[in-house]
Structures are given as C-alpha cells and as structure tokens.
C-alpha positions as CSV (number, residue, x, y, z in Angstrom):
1,M,49.6,76.1,4.6
2,Y,47.8,73.0,6.0
3,K,49.9,70.2,7.3
4,I,48.3,66.7,7.6
5,L,49.5,63.6,9.4
6,A,48.2,60.3,8.0
7,I,48.4,57.1,10.0
8,N,47.8,53.6,8.6
9,P,48.5,50.8,11.1
10,G,48.8,47.2,9.8
11,S,49.5,44.0,11.6
12,T,53.3,44.3,11.6
13,S,53.8,48.0,10.7
14,T,52.5,51.5,11.2
15,K,52.8,53.5,8.0
16,I,52.7,57.3,8.3
17,A,53.1,60.3,6.1
18,V,53.1,64.0,6.5
19,Y,51.7,66.2,3.7
20,E,51.8,70.0,3.2
21,E,48.5,70.2,1.3
22,E,49.1,68.0,-1.8
23,R,52.9,67.7,-1.3
24,E,54.3,64.8,0.5
25,V,56.9,65.9,3.1
26,F,57.8,62.3,4.0
27,S,56.4,58.9,4.3
28,L,57.7,55.7,5.9
29,S,56.8,52.3,7.3
30,L,57.6,51.8,11.0
31,E,58.2,48.1,11.3
32,H,57.2,46.1,14.4
33,S,59.1,42.9,14.9
34,S,57.3,39.7,15.9
35,G,59.3,39.8,19.2
36,E,58.2,43.3,19.9
37,L,54.5,42.4,19.2
38,A,54.6,39.2,21.2
39,Q,54.6,41.0,24.5
40,Y,51.2,42.4,23.8
41,E,48.0,40.3,24.5
42,S,45.8,42.3,22.2
43,V,45.9,44.9,19.4
44,L,44.7,47.6,21.8
45,D,47.7,46.9,24.1
46,E,50.0,48.0,21.2
47,F,48.6,51.6,21.4
48,S,51.3,53.3,23.4
49,M,54.2,51.6,21.6
50,R,52.8,52.6,18.2
51,K,52.0,56.1,19.3
52,E,55.5,56.7,20.6
53,A,56.9,55.3,17.3
54,V,54.9,57.9,15.4
55,L,56.1,60.7,17.6
56,R,59.7,59.6,17.2
57,A,59.3,59.5,13.5
58,L,57.9,63.1,13.4
59,M,60.8,64.3,15.5
60,D,63.4,62.5,13.4
61,H,62.0,64.2,10.3
62,G,61.8,67.7,11.8
63,V,58.1,67.9,12.0
64,A,56.8,69.5,15.2
65,P,53.4,68.0,16.3
66,E,52.1,71.5,17.1
67,D,52.4,72.5,13.4
68,L,49.9,69.8,12.3
69,S,46.5,71.0,11.1
70,I,44.7,67.7,11.3
71,I,45.4,64.0,11.8
72,V,43.7,61.3,9.6
73,G,43.8,57.7,10.6
74,R,42.9,54.6,8.7
75,G,39.3,53.7,9.5
76,G,39.3,50.1,10.7
77,P,36.3,47.7,10.8
78,V,34.6,49.8,13.5
79,A,30.9,49.7,12.3
80,P,28.9,50.1,9.1
81,L,29.6,53.7,8.1
82,K,29.1,56.0,5.1
83,S,32.0,56.8,2.9
84,G,34.2,59.8,3.6
85,A,35.4,61.5,6.8
86,Y,34.2,60.8,10.4
87,L,35.3,63.0,13.3
88,V,37.0,60.9,16.0
89,D,35.2,62.2,19.1
90,E,34.6,60.6,22.5
91,V,31.7,58.5,21.1
92,L,33.7,57.1,18.1
93,A,36.8,56.6,20.2
94,H,34.8,54.5,22.7
95,K,33.4,52.4,19.9
96,L,36.9,51.8,18.4
97,K,38.1,50.7,21.8
98,T,35.3,48.6,23.1
99,N,33.0,47.3,20.4
100,P,34.3,47.3,16.8
101,L,33.1,44.7,14.3
102,I,36.5,43.1,14.4
103,Y,39.6,43.9,16.5
104,H,42.3,44.8,13.9
105,A,45.4,47.0,14.0
106,S,43.8,49.5,11.7
107,L,41.6,50.6,14.5
108,L,44.6,52.2,16.2
109,G,44.9,54.8,13.4
110,G,41.8,56.6,14.8
111,L,42.8,56.1,18.4
112,I,46.3,57.3,18.0
113,G,45.0,60.3,16.0
114,Y,42.4,61.0,18.7
115,E,44.8,61.1,21.6
116,L,47.4,63.2,19.7
117,A,44.7,65.6,18.5
118,Q,43.3,66.0,22.0
119,E,46.8,67.0,23.2
120,L,47.3,69.4,20.3
121,G,43.8,71.0,20.2
122,I,43.1,69.9,16.6
123,E,40.7,67.4,15.0
124,A,41.3,63.8,14.2
125,L,39.4,61.9,11.5
126,I,39.1,58.4,10.2
127,Y,38.5,58.2,6.4
128,D,36.8,55.7,4.1
129,A,36.8,53.0,6.8
130,V,37.2,49.3,5.9
131,S,33.6,48.8,7.1
132,T,32.1,51.5,4.8
133,D,28.7,50.2,3.8
134,E,26.5,52.0,1.3
135,F,25.0,48.9,-0.3
136,S,21.5,49.3,-1.7
137,D,18.8,47.2,-0.1
138,I,18.5,44.9,-3.1
139,A,22.3,44.3,-3.0
140,R,22.1,42.8,0.5
141,L,20.2,39.7,-0.5
142,S,22.4,36.7,-0.9
143,G,20.0,33.9,-1.5
144,L,20.0,32.7,2.1
145,K,18.1,34.8,4.5
146,E,20.4,34.1,7.5
147,I,23.5,35.3,5.6
148,P,23.1,38.8,4.2
149,R,25.7,40.3,1.9
150,V,27.9,42.8,3.6
151,S,30.2,45.5,2.2
152,L,33.9,44.8,3.1
153,L,35.8,46.3,0.2
154,H,39.1,48.1,-0.2
155,T,37.2,51.4,0.0
156,L,40.0,53.8,0.8
157,N,42.0,53.2,-2.3
158,M,39.0,52.4,-4.5
159,R,37.2,55.7,-3.7
160,A,40.4,57.8,-3.9
161,S,41.0,56.4,-7.4
162,A,37.5,57.2,-8.5
163,L,37.8,60.8,-7.1
164,R,41.1,61.2,-9.0
165,Y,39.6,60.0,-12.2
166,A,36.5,62.3,-11.8
167,R,38.9,65.3,-11.4
168,S,40.8,64.3,-14.5
169,L,37.5,64.4,-16.4
170,G,36.5,67.7,-14.9
171,R,33.3,66.2,-13.8
172,P,31.6,65.9,-10.4
173,Y,32.2,62.5,-8.8
174,E,28.6,62.5,-7.7
175,E,27.5,62.4,-11.4
176,L,29.4,59.3,-12.4
177,N,29.0,55.6,-12.4
178,L,32.5,54.0,-11.9
179,I,33.6,50.4,-11.4
180,V,36.9,50.1,-9.5
181,A,38.9,46.9,-9.1
182,H,41.4,46.7,-6.3
183,L,44.1,44.3,-7.4
184,G,46.3,43.5,-4.4
185,G,46.8,40.7,-1.9
186,G,43.0,40.7,-1.7
187,L,40.9,41.5,-4.7
188,S,37.6,43.4,-4.6
189,V,35.5,45.2,-7.1
190,G,33.2,48.0,-6.2
191,L,30.5,50.0,-8.1
192,Q,30.4,53.7,-7.2
193,S,27.2,55.3,-8.5
194,K,26.4,59.0,-8.0
195,G,28.8,59.3,-5.1
196,R,27.9,56.1,-3.2
197,M,29.3,52.6,-3.3
198,I,26.0,50.8,-3.9
199,D,27.3,47.3,-4.6
200,G,30.5,45.3,-4.9
201,V,32.1,41.9,-5.2
202,T,34.1,41.3,-2.0
203,D,37.2,39.1,-1.7
204,E,35.2,36.2,-0.3
205,E,32.5,36.1,-3.0
206,G,34.5,37.1,-6.2
207,P,37.8,36.6,-7.9
208,F,40.5,34.5,-6.2
209,S,43.6,36.5,-5.3
210,P,47.2,35.8,-4.4
211,E,46.3,34.3,-1.0
212,R,42.5,34.0,-1.0
213,A,40.1,31.5,-2.6
214,G,37.3,33.9,-3.5
215,R,34.0,32.5,-4.7
216,L,33.7,28.7,-4.4
217,P,31.1,26.2,-5.6
218,S,28.8,25.8,-2.6
219,T,28.3,22.1,-2.6
220,G,31.9,21.2,-3.1
221,F,32.9,23.7,-0.4
222,L,30.2,22.3,2.0
223,N,31.7,18.8,1.6
224,Y,35.2,20.1,2.1
225,C,34.1,21.8,5.3
226,Y,32.8,18.5,6.7
227,E,36.2,16.8,5.9
228,H,38.3,19.4,7.9
229,D,38.0,21.4,11.0
230,K,37.0,25.1,11.0
231,A,40.5,26.5,11.7
232,F,42.0,24.5,8.8
233,V,39.3,25.6,6.4
234,A,39.6,29.3,7.5
235,K,43.3,29.3,6.8
236,K,42.9,27.5,3.6
237,I,40.5,30.0,2.1
238,R,42.3,33.1,3.5
239,G,46.0,32.6,3.4
240,Q,46.4,29.4,1.4
241,G,43.9,30.0,-1.4
242,G,44.3,31.5,-4.8
243,L,47.8,31.6,-6.3
244,V,49.2,29.9,-3.2
245,S,46.8,26.9,-3.6
246,Y,47.6,26.4,-7.3
247,L,51.2,27.5,-7.5
248,G,52.7,27.6,-4.0
249,T,53.4,31.3,-4.0
250,S,51.5,34.5,-3.3
251,D,54.0,36.6,-5.4
252,A,52.2,37.6,-8.6
253,R,55.5,38.8,-10.0
254,E,57.0,35.3,-9.6
255,V,54.0,33.8,-11.2
256,D,54.3,36.1,-14.2
257,R,58.0,35.3,-14.5
258,R,57.3,31.6,-14.5
259,A,54.6,32.1,-17.1
260,L,56.9,34.0,-19.4
261,E,59.5,31.3,-19.0
262,G,57.1,28.8,-20.4
263,D,55.2,27.4,-17.4
264,H,51.8,26.7,-18.9
265,E,50.1,26.1,-15.5
266,A,51.4,29.4,-14.1
267,N,50.1,31.3,-17.2
268,L,46.7,29.6,-17.0
269,V,46.2,30.4,-13.3
270,F,47.4,34.0,-13.7
271,E,45.1,34.6,-16.6
272,A,42.2,32.9,-14.8
273,M,42.6,35.4,-12.0
274,A,42.3,38.2,-14.5
275,Y,39.4,36.4,-16.1
276,Q,37.5,36.3,-12.8
277,V,38.2,40.0,-12.2
278,A,36.7,40.8,-15.6
279,K,33.6,38.7,-14.8
280,A,33.1,40.6,-11.6
281,I,33.3,43.9,-13.5
282,G,30.7,42.7,-16.0
283,E,28.5,41.6,-13.2
284,L,28.5,45.1,-11.6
285,A,27.9,46.8,-14.9
286,T,24.4,45.3,-15.0
287,V,23.5,47.1,-11.8
288,V,23.5,50.4,-13.6
289,D,22.0,49.0,-16.8
290,G,25.4,49.1,-18.5
291,V,25.8,52.9,-18.1
292,V,29.4,53.0,-16.9
293,D,31.6,56.2,-17.1
294,G,34.9,54.4,-16.5
295,I,36.5,51.2,-15.2
296,I,39.5,51.8,-13.0
297,L,42.2,49.1,-12.2
298,T,44.2,49.9,-9.1
299,G,46.3,48.2,-6.4
300,G,49.8,46.6,-6.7
301,M,49.0,44.2,-9.5
302,A,47.7,47.0,-11.7
303,Y,51.4,47.6,-12.5
304,N,51.5,44.3,-14.4
305,E,50.7,45.1,-18.0
306,R,49.9,41.5,-19.0
307,F,47.4,41.1,-16.1
308,T,45.6,44.4,-16.8
309,G,45.7,43.7,-20.5
310,W,43.7,40.5,-20.1
311,I,41.1,42.4,-18.1
312,K,41.0,45.3,-20.5
313,R,40.4,42.9,-23.4
314,R,37.3,41.5,-21.8
315,V,35.7,44.6,-20.4
316,S,36.7,47.5,-22.6
317,F,33.4,47.1,-24.5
318,I,31.6,48.3,-21.3
319,A,33.6,51.6,-20.8
320,N,37.1,53.1,-21.0
321,V,39.6,51.3,-18.8
322,I,42.0,53.4,-16.7
323,I,45.0,52.2,-14.8
324,I,45.8,53.9,-11.5
325,A,48.4,51.5,-10.1
326,G,49.5,51.2,-6.4
327,E,47.8,51.2,-3.0
328,N,48.1,55.0,-2.4
329,E,46.5,54.7,1.0
330,L,48.5,57.3,2.9
331,E,48.0,59.8,0.1
332,S,44.3,59.0,0.1
333,L,44.0,59.6,3.8
334,A,45.9,62.9,3.6
335,L,43.9,64.2,0.6
336,G,40.7,63.3,2.4
337,G,41.8,65.4,5.4
338,L,42.8,68.2,3.1
339,R,39.3,68.3,1.5
340,V,37.8,68.6,4.9
341,L,40.2,71.4,5.9
342,R,39.3,73.3,2.7
343,G,35.6,72.9,3.3
344,E,35.2,70.7,0.2
345,E,33.8,67.8,2.1
346,E,31.6,67.5,5.1
347,V,32.5,65.5,8.2
348,N,30.2,62.8,9.5
349,R,29.7,62.1,13.2
350,Y,29.2,58.5,14.5
351,E,26.1,57.9,16.6
352,D,26.1,54.7,18.7
C-alpha cells in the first residue's frame, strides 16, 4: 500500500499529512511562533527548523520515514510551469533555492521533500505550483504592452476540485470545460479547458476579497498612487482592501453575522463580493463560447450558503453549479502523488 507524505509550508506554519492511498492517516499544522521565525533572515534559513519539525511529527504519529513511498510538497512560485507533477531533482532544487519568481515559504515544501527523499531513496514532487501558467497567447494581452497578464491562481485547490467533479461525472477531465472559483482569503477564478487552465481572473484583477482590493478603476487608482508612497499602497491593496477596507474585518463569518443582524452596509458589501465573483465567472464563460460543463465553488467561503446562493442565482443559467467547500490542499497534494505512483499521471521535469 502506497504511503504519501504531503508538505504545505505557509508563512507561520507547516501543514503536513500522511495518506495511505486515499485514506488520511493524520494531518496537522505545525505552528511557528513569531519569536521562532524572527531569528531567521530569510525563508530559506528556516529550512532545517521546518524539516526537523516534520520529522518529529512523523515520529510522534508512529510513521517511519522509510515506509514512505513518495513525498509531495507544495509548489511555490518557482517559475512558470505546466499543471500537475514535477520531479524535484537537482535542477529544480537549485531553482527553488537560488532563483524563484518570489521567495515564499511554500518553496520549502519542495526543498524539504527533496532532501528527505534523497536520504530515503524515493522521489519527491511538487504539484500544481502557485506559478502554474497555461494561459493561451490571446489571454496574455492586458491592454498595455509593458504589462502582460500572468497566471497566479489558486491552482492546487482549483484543479483538484475540477478533477474530483470530473470523476463524479464519470468523464475524462481532459474533455471538459470547467470554471472554478476559489473563495478564500484571496479570490481567483480559473477556466480549465480540455485539461489546461487557459485563462483566469487573478486576485489582483478580479473580485475583491476579505483582504484584497481586486480590480480597481485605473484612473482613480493612478491618482491614489500619486498621493501615497509605494509601501502604503501595496499594503492597502493586499492586506487592507476588500472587506477590511469597507468593514474593518477580514472575517467573512463576522460580516455575514452582522448582515443577518440588520447591518445594511455589511450585507451590501458581502453581496457585492459575490456579485463580482459572478461577473468573473461570466467573463470566463465567453472564452469557450458559453460551452461550460460545470461551475465549481470551492475554498473556505464556499461553506457560506448565502454567499454561494448569490453567486448561483447569477450564473446558474451558464451551467450547473457545484459546491466543493474547503481548501483541501494537503489532500490535493497527496492524491496527486498517488496518481503518479499508480501511473495515472506523468511526471514533468523542469529544464532551466
């Protein structure tokens, strides 16, 4: 029986899970305090600390590392990649360490997996990296030649949800056109057509979210930029935008509670966020001439029936709307590794 270790490092935690094929053995979040992280100058400096935390967790849960069949790490913003699995070999490990698109804790998923796999004589993968980029050529034009559109979507959860829905239909994923909206701290909407994510609406050009401003009127934003310094504006649009800007909180549950208690502004803002998600879904439906086999709503906010109800009301004329709530990232990593072990999915190799 295959045993898979999934590793998903975030800024203040390292989430891990062990699966025996489709069955979760255990999962947990290893929290890293601000004091613990303060001693490190860079994300890469945290490598040994996080690796040791992973090994201790395996020991505490009675999992011997030598029993693992494969290790799958979260694919950070390493480089523009195809969707799916990439073998972490010497070339990709060097890229993760020395020249990724952005230095982010998620890069450590591949690096920790690589070192452990080298010691154990097994393979390590990254899967559906943050920087997955399969946009068609026509989708890259923004309207200003110097600023091309780039694919930075919640690919891991979005693609896992699409694969799950395809299985439920008994149809090959590669035959379907699916629109998936990830509804979390950041919102993004992607179009997966015939097995590739050919277009999307990222969290900087689409709906506002709990903390992010999303798409903004360009002239008004230009004037705003001239009135404030770059650091202020950067924090405003990513961290103090969206629900925080309008209502002073990033907690969608609190906003919903306030709305239900009669707060008209809270209700207006909450519905406006759903309204913008629906607009993004409609926008992507045009890319495939309206031939859409399903619309999937996923992420943490997909648990909220009022929020998903507003979206469904506006887009159900396009296609059936399916709710697959939650982030499901560790499961997505593990099942990706399982498909590779079973020979159901090919492994890509990164070439620098």
